[in-house]
C-alpha positions in Angstrom: 0.0 0.0 0.0 1.1 3.4 -0.8 -0.4 6.9 0.2 -0.6 7.7 -3.7 -2.7 4.8 -4.4 -6.0 6.5 -3.6 -8.4 4.6 -5.8 -8.7 1.4 -7.4 -7.1 1.7 -11.0 -9.1 1.3 -14.1 -9.9 -2.3 -14.6 -8.4 -3.8 -17.8 -10.8 -4.3 -20.6 -11.2 -8.0 -21.3 -14.1 -7.8 -23.9 -15.8 -5.1 -25.8 -19.3 -5.6 -24.4 -20.7 -2.6 -22.7 -21.4 -3.4 -18.8 -24.8 -3.1 -17.4 -25.7 0.0 -15.9 -25.8 0.0 -12.0 -28.2 2.9 -11.8 -31.6 3.6 -13.5 -30.4 7.1 -14.9 -28.0 7.7 -17.5 -24.6 9.5 -17.6 -26.5 13.0 -17.9 -28.8 14.1 -15.2 -32.3 14.7 -16.8 -34.8 17.5 -15.8 -36.9 15.0 -13.7 -33.7 13.9 -11.8 -32.6 17.5 -11.3 -36.0 18.2 -9.8 -36.2 15.0 -7.6 -32.8 15.8 -6.2 -34.0 19.2 -5.4 -36.8 17.9 -3.5 -34.8 15.2 -1.4 -32.3 18.2 -0.5 -34.8 20.9 0.3 -37.7 19.0 2.2 -35.4 17.3 4.9 -33.6 20.5 5.1 -36.6 22.5 5.9 -37.6 19.8 8.4 -34.1 20.3 10.1 -34.7 24.0 10.2 -38.3 23.7 11.7 -37.1 21.0 14.3 -36.1 23.5 17.1 -39.1 25.6 16.9 -41.4 22.8 16.7 -39.7 20.8 19.4 -40.1 24.0 21.7 -43.7 24.4 20.8 -44.9 20.7 21.2 -42.1 18.7 22.4 -40.6 15.6 21.1 -40.8 12.1 22.5 -38.1 9.9 23.6 -39.5 7.3 20.9 -38.9 9.9 18.1 -35.5 10.8 19.5 -34.6 6.9 19.7 -36.0 6.5 16.0 -33.9 9.7 14.9 -30.6 8.5 16.5 -30.9 4.8 15.5 -31.6 5.3 11.9 -29.1 8.2 11.7 -26.3 6.0 12.9 -27.5 3.1 10.9 -27.2 5.0 7.7 -24.1 7.1 8.8 -22.2 3.9 9.3 -23.6 2.4 6.2 -22.0 5.0 4.3 -18.7 5.5 6.3 -17.9 1.6 6.8 -19.7 0.4 3.7 -19.7 3.0 1.1 -16.6 4.7 2.0 -14.0 2.5 3.6 -15.1 -0.9 2.1 -16.5 -0.3 -1.4 -14.5 2.8 -2.3 -11.1 2.2 -0.7 -10.9 -1.5 0.1 -9.9 -0.9 3.7 -11.1 -4.3 4.6 -12.8 -7.4 3.1 -16.2 -8.5 4.1 -18.2 -11.9 4.0 -21.0 -11.9 1.7 -24.0 -11.2 4.1 -21.8 -8.2 5.8 -21.2 -6.8 2.3 -24.9 -6.9 1.1 -25.8 -5.6 4.5 -23.7 -2.5 4.2 -24.7 -1.8 0.7 -28.4 -1.8 2.1 -27.6 0.2 5.1 -25.6 2.9 3.0 -28.5 3.2 0.6 -30.8 4.0 3.5 -28.9 7.1 4.0 -30.6 8.4 0.8 -27.1 9.9 -0.6 -27.4 8.2 -4.0 -27.2 4.7 -5.5 -24.0 2.9 -4.3 -22.2 2.6 -7.4 -22.6 6.3 -8.2 -21.7 7.2 -4.7 -18.5 5.2 -5.0 -17.6 6.3 -8.4 -17.9 10.0 -7.3 -15.6 9.4 -4.5 -13.0 7.5 -6.3 -12.7 10.4 -8.8 -12.6 13.0 -6.0 -9.5 11.1 -4.5 -7.9 10.9 -7.9 -8.1 14.8 -8.4 -8.4 15.9 -4.9 -8.6 19.7 -4.6 -7.4 20.0 -8.2 -8.8 20.2 -11.6 -11.5 17.4 -12.1 -12.3 17.0 -8.4 -16.1 16.9 -8.4 -16.5 18.9 -5.4 -13.5 21.0 -4.3 -14.3 24.1 -2.2 -11.0 25.5 -3.9 -12.7 25.3 -7.4 -13.0 28.9 -7.9 -10.0 30.3 -6.4 -8.7 31.2 -2.8 -10.1 34.8 -2.3 -12.7 35.0 0.4 -15.6 35.3 -2.1 -14.2 32.5 -4.3 -14.0 30.2 -1.3 -17.5 31.1 -0.2 -18.6 30.3 -3.8 -16.5 27.1 -3.6 -17.8 26.1 -0.2 -21.3 26.3 -1.6 -20.3 24.0 -4.6 -18.5 21.5 -2.4 -21.5 21.3 -0.2 -24.5 21.0 -2.5 -23.9 22.7 -5.8 -21.7 19.9 -7.3 -24.8 17.5 -7.1 -26.7 19.4 -9.9 -24.0 19.3 -12.3 -25.3 17.6 -15.5 -22.1 15.6 -16.0 -21.9 12.6 -14.0 -18.8 10.4 -12.9 -18.5 7.5 -15.6 -19.4 4.3 -13.7 -17.6 2.0 -15.9 -14.5 4.1 -15.7 -14.5 4.5 -11.7 -16.5 1.5 -10.4 -16.2 -1.4 -12.8 -15.7 -4.0 -9.8 -18.8 -3.1 -8.4 -21.0 -3.1 -11.6 -19.8 -6.7 -12.5 -21.1 -7.7 -9.0 -24.8 -8.9 -9.6 -25.9 -8.5 -6.1 -24.2 -4.9 -5.6 -25.5 -3.9 -9.0 -28.9 -5.0 -7.9 -28.9 -3.0 -4.7 -27.5 0.1 -6.3 -30.4 0.0 -9.0 -33.0 -0.6 -6.2 -32.0 2.8 -4.7 -35.5 4.3 -4.9 -36.6 1.3 -2.9 -34.2 1.6 -0.1 -35.2 5.1 0.1 -38.7 4.2 0.5 -37.9 1.7 3.2 -35.7 4.2 5.0 -38.4 6.7 5.1 -41.2 4.4 5.9 -39.9 2.6 8.7 -39.8 5.2 11.5 -43.4 6.1 11.0 -44.5 2.5 10.8 -42.8 1.8 14.1 -43.9 5.0 15.6 -47.5 4.4 14.5 -47.4 0.7 15.9 -45.7 1.7 19.2 -48.2 4.4 20.0 -51.1 3.0 17.9 -51.9 6.5 16.7 -51.6 8.3 13.3 -50.1 11.4 15.3 -47.2 8.9 16.6 -46.7 7.8 13.1 -46.6 11.6 11.9 -44.1 12.4 14.5 -41.8 9.7 13.8 -41.8 10.4 10.2 -40.9 14.2 10.9 -38.0 13.2 13.4 -36.9 9.8 12.3 -37.2 10.4 8.6 -37.2 13.9 7.7 -35.0 15.4 10.2 -32.7 12.6 10.3 -32.1 12.4 6.6 -31.6 16.3 6.7 -29.0 16.2 9.4 -27.0 13.3 7.9 -27.1 14.8 4.6 -25.3 18.1 5.8 -22.9 16.3 8.0 -21.8 14.1 5.1 -21.5 17.2 2.8 -19.6 18.9 5.4 -16.6 16.5 4.9 -16.6 17.8 1.3 -16.7 21.3 2.3 -15.5 22.3 5.6 -12.9 19.3 6.0 -11.4 20.4 2.7 -11.1 24.2 3.7 -10.3 24.2 7.4 -8.8 22.1 10.2 -5.5 20.9 11.3 -3.3 19.0 9.0 -0.7 16.9 11.0 -0.1 14.4 8.0 1.3 14.9 4.6 -1.3 14.8 1.7 -1.2 16.2 -1.7 -4.7 18.3 -1.0 -6.1 20.5 1.7 -8.0 18.0 3.8 -8.0 18.8 7.5 -9.2 17.5 10.9 -12.3 18.9 12.3 -12.8 17.5 15.7 -16.3 18.8 16.3 -17.6 16.7 13.2 -16.2 13.5 14.6 -19.0 12.1 16.4 -21.8 13.0 14.0 -19.6 11.8 10.9 -18.9 8.7 12.8 -15.2 9.4 12.4 -14.9 10.6 8.9 -14.1 14.0 10.0 -10.4 12.9 10.8 -10.0 13.7 7.1 -6.3 14.7 7.0 -5.3 11.1 7.8 -7.7 9.6 5.4 -6.2 11.5 2.4 -2.5 10.8 3.7 -3.8 7.1 4.0 -7.0 6.4 1.9 -7.0 2.6 2.4 -6.7 2.9 6.4 -9.5 1.2 8.3 -9.2 3.9 11.0 -9.3 7.6 10.2 -8.9 8.8 14.0 -5.4 7.8 14.9 -4.5 9.8 17.7 -5.4 9.4 21.4 -8.9 10.8 22.0 -10.1 10.9 18.4 -13.4 9.0 18.3 -14.0 6.8 15.3 -17.0 4.6 15.7 -16.7 3.3 12.4 -13.2 1.7 13.0 -14.6 0.4 16.3 -17.5 -1.4 14.4 -14.7 -2.8 11.9 -12.9 -4.1 14.7 -16.0 -5.9 16.1 -17.0 -7.4 12.5 -13.4 -8.5 12.3 -13.7 -10.3 15.8 -16.7 -11.8 14.7 -15.1 -13.1 11.6 -17.3 -11.1 9.4 -14.4 -9.0 8.3 -11.1 -9.9 7.3 -7.8 -8.6 5.9 -8.4 -5.3 7.7 -6.0 -2.4 6.8 -5.3 -1.3 10.3 -2.7 1.5 10.4 0.8 0.7 12.4 2.8 3.3 14.3 5.5 3.4 11.8 3.0 3.8 8.7 1.5 6.6 10.6 4.6 8.3 11.8 5.9 8.0 8.2 3.2 10.4 7.0 3.5 13.2 9.6 4.1 16.8 8.8 7.2 17.2 11.0 7.1 21.1 10.3 3.7 21.4 11.5 2.2 22.0 15.2 1.8 18.1 15.1 5.2 17.2 15.1 6.2 13.6 16.0 7.7 14.7 19.2 5.3 14.3 22.1 2.5 12.5 19.8 1.0 9.3 21.1 -0.6 7.1 18.5 -3.8 5.4 19.5 -4.0 1.5 19.2 -5.9 0.7 16.2 -9.5 0.5 16.8 
Protein backbone atom coordinates (compact mmCIF):
# COMPACT_ATOMS: atom_id res chain seq x y z
CA UNK A 1 0.00 0.00 0.00
CA UNK A 2 1.13 3.48 -0.77
CA UNK A 3 -0.44 6.82 0.04
CA UNK A 4 -0.65 7.77 -3.62
CA UNK A 5 -2.78 4.73 -4.46
CA UNK A 6 -6.01 6.49 -3.60
CA UNK A 7 -8.42 4.69 -5.88
CA UNK A 8 -8.77 1.36 -7.56
CA UNK A 9 -7.10 1.63 -10.93
CA UNK A 10 -9.20 1.37 -14.07
CA UNK A 11 -9.85 -2.32 -14.69
CA UNK A 12 -8.26 -3.78 -17.82
CA UNK A 13 -10.80 -4.38 -20.54
CA UNK A 14 -11.14 -8.02 -21.39
CA UNK A 15 -14.02 -7.64 -23.84
CA UNK A 16 -15.85 -4.97 -25.77
CA UNK A 17 -19.34 -5.71 -24.48
CA UNK A 18 -20.75 -2.75 -22.53
CA UNK A 19 -21.36 -3.25 -18.79
CA UNK A 20 -24.88 -3.17 -17.42
CA UNK A 21 -25.75 0.13 -15.75
CA UNK A 22 -25.87 0.01 -11.96
CA UNK A 23 -28.24 3.00 -11.79
CA UNK A 24 -31.58 3.72 -13.41
CA UNK A 25 -30.46 7.06 -14.87
CA UNK A 26 -27.96 7.75 -17.61
CA UNK A 27 -24.64 9.60 -17.58
CA UNK A 28 -26.44 12.94 -17.94
CA UNK A 29 -28.89 14.19 -15.30
CA UNK A 30 -32.34 14.72 -16.81
CA UNK A 31 -34.69 17.49 -15.67
CA UNK A 32 -36.82 15.06 -13.65
CA UNK A 33 -33.69 13.86 -11.84
CA UNK A 34 -32.68 17.44 -11.07
CA UNK A 35 -36.14 18.20 -9.67
CA UNK A 36 -36.18 15.00 -7.61
CA UNK A 37 -32.72 15.79 -6.23
CA UNK A 38 -33.86 19.30 -5.31
CA UNK A 39 -36.82 17.88 -3.39
CA UNK A 40 -34.67 15.37 -1.53
CA UNK A 41 -32.31 18.18 -0.50
CA UNK A 42 -34.81 20.92 0.37
CA UNK A 43 -37.59 18.98 2.14
CA UNK A 44 -35.35 17.32 4.80
CA UNK A 45 -33.43 20.61 5.15
CA UNK A 46 -36.67 22.54 5.81
CA UNK A 47 -37.62 19.88 8.36
CA UNK A 48 -34.23 20.30 10.01
CA UNK A 49 -34.78 24.08 10.24
CA UNK A 50 -38.28 23.58 11.62
CA UNK A 51 -37.14 21.02 14.20
CA UNK A 52 -36.05 23.46 16.92
CA UNK A 53 -39.17 25.69 17.04
CA UNK A 54 -41.45 22.66 16.69
CA UNK A 55 -39.70 20.87 19.53
CA UNK A 56 -40.01 24.02 21.62
CA UNK A 57 -43.70 24.29 20.81
CA UNK A 58 -45.01 20.75 21.24
CA UNK A 59 -42.03 18.74 22.32
CA UNK A 60 -40.44 15.61 21.01
CA UNK A 61 -40.93 12.15 22.51
CA UNK A 62 -38.21 9.75 23.55
CA UNK A 63 -39.51 7.39 20.86
CA UNK A 64 -39.00 10.05 18.19
CA UNK A 65 -35.48 10.77 19.41
CA UNK A 66 -34.70 7.08 19.61
CA UNK A 67 -35.82 6.52 16.03
CA UNK A 68 -33.84 9.56 14.87
CA UNK A 69 -30.65 8.37 16.57
CA UNK A 70 -30.99 4.72 15.52
CA UNK A 71 -31.70 5.36 11.86
CA UNK A 72 -29.17 8.22 11.73
CA UNK A 73 -26.29 6.03 12.85
CA UNK A 74 -27.52 3.05 10.82
CA UNK A 75 -27.32 5.12 7.63
CA UNK A 76 -24.20 6.98 8.71
CA UNK A 77 -22.25 3.79 9.39
CA UNK A 78 -23.64 2.29 6.20
CA UNK A 79 -21.98 5.18 4.36
CA UNK A 80 -18.75 5.40 6.34
CA UNK A 81 -18.04 1.69 6.80
CA UNK A 82 -19.75 0.39 3.68
CA UNK A 83 -19.81 2.91 0.84
CA UNK A 84 -16.58 4.64 1.89
CA UNK A 85 -14.06 2.43 3.67
CA UNK A 86 -15.11 -0.93 2.19
CA UNK A 87 -16.50 -0.35 -1.31
CA UNK A 88 -14.52 2.76 -2.29
CA UNK A 89 -11.12 2.11 -0.69
CA UNK A 90 -11.03 -1.60 0.15
CA UNK A 91 -9.97 -0.96 3.76
CA UNK A 92 -11.18 -4.45 4.62
CA UNK A 93 -12.79 -7.47 3.02
CA UNK A 94 -16.25 -8.57 4.08
CA UNK A 95 -18.11 -11.85 4.08
CA UNK A 96 -20.98 -11.84 1.61
CA UNK A 97 -23.84 -11.21 4.10
CA UNK A 98 -22.00 -8.26 5.66
CA UNK A 99 -21.17 -6.86 2.21
CA UNK A 100 -24.85 -6.87 1.18
CA UNK A 101 -25.97 -5.50 4.55
CA UNK A 102 -23.52 -2.60 4.28
CA UNK A 103 -24.71 -1.84 0.75
CA UNK A 104 -28.33 -1.70 1.95
CA UNK A 105 -27.54 0.30 5.11
CA UNK A 106 -25.59 2.86 3.05
CA UNK A 107 -28.46 3.11 0.56
CA UNK A 108 -30.81 3.93 3.46
CA UNK A 109 -28.79 7.09 4.10
CA UNK A 110 -30.49 8.46 0.96
CA UNK A 111 -27.26 9.83 -0.54
CA UNK A 112 -27.55 8.20 -3.94
CA UNK A 113 -27.04 4.74 -5.44
CA UNK A 114 -24.05 2.72 -4.25
CA UNK A 115 -22.18 2.65 -7.55
CA UNK A 116 -22.75 6.35 -8.25
CA UNK A 117 -21.54 7.28 -4.74
CA UNK A 118 -18.39 5.16 -5.04
CA UNK A 119 -17.58 6.42 -8.54
CA UNK A 120 -17.86 10.04 -7.41
CA UNK A 121 -15.66 9.45 -4.37
CA UNK A 122 -12.97 7.59 -6.27
CA UNK A 123 -12.83 10.46 -8.76
CA UNK A 124 -12.59 12.91 -5.85
CA UNK A 125 -9.51 11.10 -4.54
CA UNK A 126 -7.91 10.91 -7.94
CA UNK A 127 -8.12 14.69 -8.43
CA UNK A 128 -8.47 15.86 -4.83
CA UNK A 129 -8.59 19.68 -4.66
CA UNK A 130 -7.31 19.90 -8.24
CA UNK A 131 -8.95 20.23 -11.63
CA UNK A 132 -11.27 17.28 -12.07
CA UNK A 133 -12.32 17.00 -8.41
CA UNK A 134 -16.14 16.85 -8.42
CA UNK A 135 -16.51 18.86 -5.20
CA UNK A 136 -13.46 20.86 -4.15
CA UNK A 137 -14.20 24.10 -2.23
CA UNK A 138 -11.13 25.62 -3.96
CA UNK A 139 -12.75 25.28 -7.39
CA UNK A 140 -13.09 29.04 -7.95
CA UNK A 141 -9.89 30.30 -6.31
CA UNK A 142 -8.52 31.30 -2.93
CA UNK A 143 -10.03 34.74 -2.32
CA UNK A 144 -12.77 34.98 0.30
CA UNK A 145 -15.60 35.44 -2.25
CA UNK A 146 -14.20 32.56 -4.34
CA UNK A 147 -13.96 30.32 -1.29
CA UNK A 148 -17.53 31.15 -0.23
CA UNK A 149 -18.72 30.20 -3.70
CA UNK A 150 -16.52 27.10 -3.61
CA UNK A 151 -17.88 26.01 -0.23
CA UNK A 152 -21.42 26.18 -1.59
CA UNK A 153 -20.34 24.16 -4.63
CA UNK A 154 -18.56 21.51 -2.52
CA UNK A 155 -21.45 21.26 -0.07
CA UNK A 156 -24.47 21.11 -2.40
CA UNK A 157 -23.94 22.68 -5.81
CA UNK A 158 -21.85 19.93 -7.39
CA UNK A 159 -24.73 17.46 -7.17
CA UNK A 160 -26.67 19.47 -9.76
CA UNK A 161 -23.90 19.21 -12.34
CA UNK A 162 -25.39 17.56 -15.45
CA UNK A 163 -22.17 15.63 -16.11
CA UNK A 164 -21.94 12.50 -13.99
CA UNK A 165 -18.90 10.41 -13.10
CA UNK A 166 -18.57 7.45 -15.52
CA UNK A 167 -19.51 4.28 -13.67
CA UNK A 168 -17.59 1.95 -15.95
CA UNK A 169 -14.37 3.89 -15.46
CA UNK A 170 -14.45 4.42 -11.70
CA UNK A 171 -16.49 1.51 -10.32
CA UNK A 172 -16.20 -1.45 -12.72
CA UNK A 173 -15.64 -3.89 -9.86
CA UNK A 174 -19.01 -3.06 -8.32
CA UNK A 175 -20.89 -3.13 -11.61
CA UNK A 176 -19.62 -6.65 -12.28
CA UNK A 177 -21.12 -7.90 -9.00
CA UNK A 178 -24.79 -8.81 -9.71
CA UNK A 179 -25.93 -8.40 -6.09
CA UNK A 180 -24.27 -5.01 -5.62
CA UNK A 181 -25.52 -3.86 -9.01
CA UNK A 182 -29.04 -4.87 -7.95
CA UNK A 183 -28.82 -2.98 -4.64
CA UNK A 184 -27.55 0.07 -6.49
CA UNK A 185 -30.39 -0.07 -9.02
CA UNK A 186 -32.90 -0.50 -6.19
CA UNK A 187 -31.96 2.83 -4.60
CA UNK A 188 -35.55 4.13 -4.82
CA UNK A 189 -36.79 1.05 -2.96
CA UNK A 190 -34.27 1.47 -0.14
CA UNK A 191 -35.14 5.18 0.06
CA UNK A 192 -38.80 4.31 0.54
CA UNK A 193 -37.90 1.70 3.16
CA UNK A 194 -35.67 4.22 4.97
CA UNK A 195 -38.38 6.87 5.08
CA UNK A 196 -41.24 4.46 5.87
CA UNK A 197 -39.75 2.45 8.75
CA UNK A 198 -39.72 5.24 11.40
CA UNK A 199 -43.42 6.17 10.98
CA UNK A 200 -44.32 2.47 10.83
CA UNK A 201 -42.60 1.85 14.15
CA UNK A 202 -43.91 5.08 15.65
CA UNK A 203 -47.47 4.32 14.61
CA UNK A 204 -47.39 0.75 15.90
CA UNK A 205 -45.81 1.66 19.23
CA UNK A 206 -48.24 4.52 19.95
CA UNK A 207 -51.15 3.00 18.01
CA UNK A 208 -51.89 6.44 16.59
CA UNK A 209 -51.55 8.39 13.36
CA UNK A 210 -50.01 11.26 15.34
CA UNK A 211 -47.28 8.94 16.60
CA UNK A 212 -46.63 7.90 13.00
CA UNK A 213 -46.49 11.53 11.88
CA UNK A 214 -44.05 12.72 14.55
CA UNK A 215 -41.88 9.64 13.95
CA UNK A 216 -41.83 10.47 10.24
CA UNK A 217 -40.91 14.08 10.95
CA UNK A 218 -38.06 13.29 13.37
CA UNK A 219 -36.99 9.79 12.36
CA UNK A 220 -37.23 10.33 8.60
CA UNK A 221 -37.10 13.98 7.52
CA UNK A 222 -34.96 15.55 10.27
CA UNK A 223 -32.68 12.51 10.37
CA UNK A 224 -32.05 12.54 6.61
CA UNK A 225 -31.53 16.30 6.57
CA UNK A 226 -29.00 16.18 9.41
CA UNK A 227 -27.11 13.23 7.93
CA UNK A 228 -26.97 14.87 4.51
CA UNK A 229 -25.40 18.06 5.81
CA UNK A 230 -22.94 16.27 8.07
CA UNK A 231 -21.79 14.13 5.13
CA UNK A 232 -21.56 17.11 2.78
CA UNK A 233 -19.57 18.99 5.41
CA UNK A 234 -16.78 16.44 4.92
CA UNK A 235 -16.60 17.61 1.28
CA UNK A 236 -16.76 21.31 2.10
CA UNK A 237 -15.63 22.18 5.64
CA UNK A 238 -13.01 19.42 5.96
CA UNK A 239 -11.31 20.58 2.75
CA UNK A 240 -11.27 24.23 3.79
CA UNK A 241 -10.32 24.28 7.50
CA UNK A 242 -8.90 21.98 10.15
CA UNK A 243 -5.51 20.80 11.35
CA UNK A 244 -3.22 19.00 8.89
CA UNK A 245 -0.73 16.94 10.91
CA UNK A 246 -0.21 14.49 8.04
CA UNK A 247 1.24 14.90 4.56
CA UNK A 248 -1.34 14.85 1.79
CA UNK A 249 -1.40 16.33 -1.69
CA UNK A 250 -4.60 18.31 -1.01
CA UNK A 251 -6.08 20.56 1.66
CA UNK A 252 -7.92 17.97 3.72
CA UNK A 253 -8.07 18.81 7.43
CA UNK A 254 -9.17 17.29 10.74
CA UNK A 255 -12.32 18.90 12.15
CA UNK A 256 -12.83 17.52 15.66
CA UNK A 257 -16.36 18.82 16.30
CA UNK A 258 -17.75 16.75 13.43
CA UNK A 259 -16.18 13.48 14.61
CA UNK A 260 -19.13 11.96 16.47
CA UNK A 261 -21.83 12.94 13.99
CA UNK A 262 -19.67 11.86 11.03
CA UNK A 263 -18.81 8.50 12.67
CA UNK A 264 -15.10 9.29 12.48
CA UNK A 265 -14.96 10.66 8.93
CA UNK A 266 -13.95 14.18 9.93
CA UNK A 267 -10.41 13.01 10.79
CA UNK A 268 -10.05 13.74 7.11
CA UNK A 269 -6.40 14.66 6.87
CA UNK A 270 -5.19 11.18 7.85
CA UNK A 271 -7.70 9.66 5.45
CA UNK A 272 -6.24 11.56 2.50
CA UNK A 273 -2.71 10.84 3.67
CA UNK A 274 -3.50 7.11 3.87
CA UNK A 275 -6.80 6.44 2.03
CA UNK A 276 -6.92 2.67 2.53
CA UNK A 277 -6.57 2.86 6.32
CA UNK A 278 -9.54 1.29 8.13
CA UNK A 279 -9.15 3.84 10.92
CA UNK A 280 -9.21 7.60 10.38
CA UNK A 281 -8.94 8.86 13.97
CA UNK A 282 -5.47 7.55 14.83
CA UNK A 283 -4.47 9.85 17.68
CA UNK A 284 -5.44 9.36 21.33
CA UNK A 285 -8.91 10.75 21.97
CA UNK A 286 -9.93 10.85 18.30
CA UNK A 287 -13.29 9.07 18.33
CA UNK A 288 -13.91 6.87 15.30
CA UNK A 289 -17.00 4.71 15.76
CA UNK A 290 -16.68 3.29 12.24
CA UNK A 291 -13.28 1.81 13.09
CA UNK A 292 -14.73 0.33 16.27
CA UNK A 293 -17.49 -1.44 14.32
CA UNK A 294 -14.94 -2.75 11.81
CA UNK A 295 -12.93 -4.16 14.72
CA UNK A 296 -16.07 -5.91 16.04
CA UNK A 297 -16.84 -7.28 12.58
CA UNK A 298 -13.29 -8.59 12.40
CA UNK A 299 -13.56 -10.25 15.82
CA UNK A 300 -16.82 -11.91 14.75
CA UNK A 301 -15.16 -13.21 11.59
CA UNK A 302 -17.40 -11.14 9.31
CA UNK A 303 -14.53 -8.89 8.15
CA UNK A 304 -10.94 -9.87 7.35
CA UNK A 305 -7.74 -8.52 5.80
CA UNK A 306 -8.40 -5.26 7.63
CA UNK A 307 -5.84 -2.56 6.88
CA UNK A 308 -5.18 -1.24 10.36
CA UNK A 309 -2.58 1.56 10.54
CA UNK A 310 0.68 0.75 12.30
CA UNK A 311 2.63 3.28 14.36
CA UNK A 312 5.48 3.33 11.82
CA UNK A 313 3.06 3.83 8.93
CA UNK A 314 1.35 6.72 10.68
CA UNK A 315 4.62 8.37 11.72
CA UNK A 316 5.96 8.14 8.17
CA UNK A 317 3.12 10.38 7.04
CA UNK A 318 3.50 13.11 9.65
CA UNK A 319 4.20 16.73 8.82
CA UNK A 320 7.26 17.33 10.99
CA UNK A 321 7.17 21.06 10.37
CA UNK A 322 3.63 21.44 11.73
CA UNK A 323 2.16 21.85 15.16
CA UNK A 324 1.64 18.11 15.21
CA UNK A 325 5.27 17.02 14.97
CA UNK A 326 6.23 13.49 15.95
CA UNK A 327 7.64 14.52 19.29
CA UNK A 328 5.11 14.21 22.07
CA UNK A 329 2.45 12.64 19.87
CA UNK A 330 0.96 9.38 21.00
CA UNK A 331 -0.72 7.19 18.44
CA UNK A 332 -3.81 5.35 19.56
CA UNK A 333 -4.00 1.61 19.25
CA UNK A 334 -5.86 0.61 16.09
CA UNK A 335 -9.59 0.57 16.87
